[in-house]
C-alpha positions, 0 to 999 in steps of 0.5 A: 500499500501506498503509504505517503500522507495525504495532502490536498492540492492546498498543501493541506495535509488530512489528518483528521477523519469524521465516520458515521457509523449509523444514520439511526438514532434513539432521538428526533431532534426537530431541526435534525430528523423528521419524527418518523425517519425512513433508515436505510436498508442494513445492507447500504451499510459498512459493516463494523469490520468494513468501518474498521478497515476503512479507519485503518486505511486512513490512519495508515495515510496520517490520519491522527484524529479520528471522530465517530459520529452517528446518528447516535454511534451509541445505538449501533449493535455491538459498536463497542466491538468496533471502538476495541478494535480501532483504539489499537490504533492508540495503542500503537501510537498511530492515532493521536485521539479517538473521540466521538460525538453522542446525545449522551442518552448511552452513556450511562452504559457504555462511558467506562468502556469507552474510557478504558479504551483510552477515549479522552474526550467526547462532545455531548449535544445538549440544546436546553437544560430544561426537561420538558423542553427537552423533551419537546425538542428531542421527542424522544429524549429523556432529560434525566437520562443525558444527565446520569450519561454525563454523570458517568462519564465525569467518572470514568474521567472523560473531558465532555464538551457540550454543543448546544445549538442556538435556537431563538425562542427556545434556549435564548433565556438559558444562556447563562443557565447553560454557561454556569452549569457547565462551568460547575460541571467542569464541561466546555461548551460551545454554541453552534448556529442554526442554519436559518432554513431546511427541508425540515418542514414547518419545525426549521423556520427562519424565526429560530435562527439565533445569530451567534454574534449576538449570542456572544454580545449577550455575553460580553455583557456579564462576562470579559471575552478574552479571544483565544487564537487556538485552533482544532482544524475545526470550524470553532473559534474560541474565548475564554470568560476572563471571571471562570476561565472557562472556555466557550466555542462558536461555530458558525457554518456560515462563514469560512473562518475555517477553511484556510487551514482545514485538516478533515474529511468526513464519511457516511455510514454507507462510505460516501467520503465528502472531502467538505462540509459545505459541497456535495462533491463526494467519492464511493469509498464503499465499492473498492471496500467491497470489490477486493480484500487488497487496499490498492483501489480503496487507497487510489480511491481515497487518494482521487477524492482528496485531489479534488477537495477544495479550498473552500465552502459555498453553502447552498440551503437548497441541497444541505441535506445528507441522509435528511440530518441537517444542523448538527451533523452538517456544521459541527463540532470543532475540536 
C-alpha cells in the first residue's frame, strides 16, 4: 500500500476524519430529523469490519484524529466491538485521538468502557436544561437519562464538551444557565448557529435563527471575553471567560473562517467520502471496499477524492441535507 500522507491540492495535510457509523438515533430532534424517519437498509451500511478497515486505511495515510458520529453512534449494535478494534491504533501511537459525538443517552452504559479503551474526551449534544423543553425538542429523549450519562462520563474521567444549538425563542433565556451549569460541572461549551432554513417542514423556521454574534454580545455583558487564537483545525472559534476561565466555542457554519486550514474529511455510514462539509462532491468508498480484500483500489479512490478537495465551501441551503439530517451533523463539532 502507498503510505505517503494525504495532502490536498492546497498543501493541507488531511489528519482528521469524521466517520458516521449509523444513520439511526434514539432521539428525533426537530431541527435534525423527521419524526418518522426512513432509515437505510442494513446492506447499504458499512459493516463494523468495513468501518474498521476504512478507518485503519486512513490512519495508515496519516489521519491522527478520528471522530465517530451518527445518528447516535452508541445505538449501533455491537459498536463497542468496533471501538475495541480501532483503539489498537491508539495503543500503537498511530492515532493521537479517538473520540465521539453523542447525545449522551447511552453514556451511563458505555462511558467506563470507552474511557478504558483510551478515549479521553467526548462531545455531547445538549440544547436545554429544562426537562419539558428537552422532551419537546428531542421528541423521544429524557433529560435525566442524559444527565446520568454525563455523570458516568465524569466518573470515568472523560472530558466533556457540550454542543448547544442556539435556537431563538427556545433556549435564548437559558444562555447563562447553560454557561453556569457547564462551569459547575467542568464541561467546555460550544454554541452552534442553526442554519436559517431547511427541509424539515414547519419545525425549522427562520424565526429560530439566533445569530451567534448576538449570543456573544449578550455573554459580553456579563463576562470579559478573551479571544483565544487556538484552532483545532475545526470550525470553532474560542474565547475564554475571564471571570470563570471557561472556554466557550462558537461555530457559525455560514462563515469561511475555518476553510484556510481545514484538515478534515467526513465519511457517511454508507461509505461516501465528503471532502468538504459545504459541498456535495463525494466519492464512493464502499464499492472499492467490497470489491477486493486488498486495499490498493480503496487507497486510490481516497487519493483521487482528496485531489478534488476544494479550497473552501459554498453553502447552498437548497441542497444541504445528507441522509435527511441537518444542522448538527453538517456544521458542527470543531475540536
